[in-house]
C-alpha positions as CSV (number, residue, x, y, z in Angstrom):
1,M,-6.4,9.1,7.0
2,I,-3.9,11.5,6.3
3,I,-3.0,12.9,2.8
4,P,-0.3,11.4,1.6
5,V,2.9,14.0,1.2
6,R,3.3,12.8,-2.6
7,C,1.1,11.7,-5.4
8,F,1.4,7.7,-5.4
9,T,1.9,7.7,-9.3
10,C,4.3,10.9,-10.1
11,G,5.6,11.6,-7.1
12,E,4.6,15.4,-7.0
13,V,4.7,17.0,-3.7
14,I,0.7,17.7,-3.0
15,G,0.4,17.1,1.1
16,H,0.8,21.3,1.4
17,L,-2.3,21.9,-0.2
18,W,-4.7,19.7,1.3
19,R,-5.7,22.0,4.0
20,P,-6.3,25.3,1.5
21,F,-8.5,22.6,-0.7
22,K,-10.4,21.6,2.0
23,I,-11.6,24.7,3.4
24,R,-12.4,26.1,-0.3
25,V,-14.5,23.1,-0.8
26,S,-16.2,23.6,2.5
27,R,-17.3,26.6,1.7
28,G,-18.7,25.6,-1.4
29,E,-16.5,26.4,-4.2
30,D,-16.6,23.3,-7.2
31,P,-13.5,21.2,-6.4
32,G,-12.4,21.2,-10.0
33,K,-12.0,25.2,-9.9
34,V,-10.1,24.7,-6.7
35,L,-7.7,22.5,-8.1
36,D,-6.9,24.6,-11.0
37,D,-6.6,27.7,-8.9
38,L,-4.1,25.2,-6.7
39,G,-2.2,24.4,-9.7
40,I,-3.1,20.7,-9.7
41,K,-3.2,19.8,-13.5
42,K,-2.3,16.1,-13.2
43,E,-5.3,13.6,-13.2
44,C,-3.3,11.0,-10.8
45,C,-2.8,14.3,-8.4
46,R,-6.2,15.4,-8.5
47,R,-7.7,11.7,-7.9
48,M,-5.3,12.0,-4.5
49,F,-7.7,15.0,-3.6
50,I,-11.1,14.2,-4.8
51,S,-10.5,10.2,-3.4
52,H,-9.3,11.3,0.0
53,L,-11.4,10.6,2.8
54,D,-10.1,12.5,6.3
55,L,-10.6,9.9,9.1
56,I,-7.7,10.8,11.3
57,D,-10.2,12.3,13.9
58,D,-12.0,9.3,14.0
59,V,-9.1,6.9,14.2
60,I,-6.9,8.7,16.6
61,S,-9.7,8.6,19.5
62,Y,-9.4,5.0,19.4
63,E,-5.5,5.1,19.3
64,I,-5.3,7.3,22.6
65,M,-7.7,5.0,24.6
66,L,-5.8,1.7,23.6
67,V,-2.4,2.1,23.2
68,P,-1.2,3.6,26.9
69,S,-3.0,0.7,28.7
70,I,-0.9,-2.1,26.6
71,N,2.3,0.0,27.1
72,K,1.7,0.5,30.8
73,Y,1.2,-3.2,32.0
74,V,3.1,-5.1,29.5
75,K,6.6,-4.5,29.7
76,Y,9.3,-6.7,29.1
77,E,12.8,-6.5,30.4
78,R,15.2,-8.4,27.8
79,S,18.4,-8.2,29.7
80,R,16.8,-10.1,33.0
81,G,14.4,-12.3,30.5
82,K,11.5,-11.4,32.9
83,V,8.1,-9.5,32.7
84,R,7.6,-6.5,35.0
85,G,5.8,-7.9,38.1
86,G,8.3,-10.6,39.0
87,V,6.8,-13.7,36.6
88,E,9.8,-15.4,35.4
89,R,10.1,-16.1,31.7
90,T,10.3,-19.8,30.7
91,R,12.7,-21.0,27.8
92,R,11.7,-23.0,25.0
93,R,13.7,-26.2,24.1
């Protein structure tokens, strides 16, 4: 998904370094040397970069298609106890 802002283990802020890391590795540089140059020395923080899969572009295409259709047709008016479209809500007893 999206790279976390902080390392899960030590809490170091690392999110701002993802883009430079990704660009340099895609150009063919060694990931270990890139992490050294960016100043990421701890094993836990290095793990966050090495093991991350960037899936946000794949996931967001599904979210855009599904969410608006759900919110558009199913809106519940709490103050009146009705679902839009005139169907009354039955009470549980």
